[in-house]
Phi, psi and omega in degrees: 000140176261157177293149178296140180305135178090000180293127176285127179233170178296333180288333185259346183251164178239166175107356179293132180287145177291152177247092183237120179299140178274057184202144172247116183274099185276141172233091187245105174284093190237015179294127184228091190293313183295311182298328182278321192260339184282157174302152175245129180233159182267129173261140180244008177209163179289343170249110179263125187238159176205175182240150175235159178208163180212154177280152172293155179298143177297140183210165176298132184226089180236131183237148179284136178300130178081002183291142175284141185287145169244158189239136177266160178279127179291134178284137179285155174289163175260134180253117182229170181191175180217146181277154179269122185263138176264125174236142182211162171225143179228154174204159179223135183233128180292154178298325179296314180298318182294330181277350185285158175272097189261142177285138173083353177199153178271333184221126177290328177296314180295317180296314182293322178298317179295316181296314184286333173296322176295319178296320178298318179300319177294319178299322179295317178297320178301318179290321183294320186267348194278195187247023180282153178277167173267151181208139177286343180071186180201189179296339182240002183230128182290143172294151177226142177262125181297136180277166185303315182301323182289333183287333185278103192276153174261216009293142179292132180242166176293163182285067182232354181198160178296132176196155181289334179235118184240141175264133184293333182255149176266000177285144181310134187211154180257016180297127178219156173222096181295330183068216180290123182205119175063032176095354177222171175257127182267139180287154181294158173250121181276135173277182183258352183250135180234167179211165180288141175295131181237161175301319182299314181298314181293321179296319178296322178294313177299323178295328178296316178292318180298319180297333179275358176104007184261172176235086182286074191273357178236132177245125178258131181211142172286179186299321182296310182284333174297320177296323177293319179296325180300338181269355182294147179282350182268015180288134175281133180287133177250123179263137180247119178281131178226155175290148184298337180265358182268159178288139181294149178250128178261122178261110184244022182228151180277126174250331182222133171252134174253116180241183175297345187248018174118196179261136185231120177282129180265123181248125176282117186246131186281332198247005177271166181291144185290341184267008188231142170237132185238133173254133184229151166254103187302338179295339183252030176221151175202166173247125178263143179236117167281321171219121178290158182304135179207162176241136180228156177270127178270165185304134181275125182238002181189200182274061180200156179253129181251136178227148175228131176248128191215149173216148175234115194210171176201164177266132175254111177258091191302326170208111184302331182287354178281353186235166183210169179202157169243127184240175180058040178271139177290000000 
């Protein structure tokens, strides 16, 4: 049936009010494990430094009764450091837009400031966990803070013995991580050959940190390698208590690995490289702030409001040997 001739319809008339929800449904993947959980320390220079030390290897120590003592030369501490990196977000909002009656927010400045602060936090986490090198910068080059992956030095070896840096594949590869060298941290070199992450490779890496005296109790992995870890036979079973009338919960993901070197919490990390798994002892990590994140108003030059969100920060790897990694993972 067709409408009677002359029937007024929504298609022929004007004036219908819009139907727009007064809500903005945000989907922000903003979990930042390192930035949230690590110690925070104050930096007073753009190069933040600290010292490391280690014990001599255990050895047979037997002395003759009545023997006169001889003296060994004390080893000096190692002085290392990381540069403070500036990260920022900026935005500008016209006076007209700010004065408008907007759906889902009262102020575009407030909404944009909150959103970009979240984006800045993610950028900081990306720098903290990543494989970038450190750099003092210059008048035309930004300073950079070396990321965690770059600090864990090799040479990377095959999964055949304990070491802080393990290669997932036993095929000849040019993967290297120089770590701290000549006053800066050098970024890793990726090889062309990869292999599947195995229990053996991860165990050898954890063993490398443990042998140096650390407790690598947290394992960071992206979605790809987290899925590989979920299949390991060393997964600790997690039981979920439920009410008898409630629907059962199936736990199909690894939260804890039990190895020869203790219990290790597995953290799903969004911003690290997919080919790397990192084991950390959080006691030997911190985030330094020369300037903590803040938002400021920039000079007004027209009918608009300018804002800048900025942080100056760096990663403090209190002792690189406290951490480990498996690289070249498929």
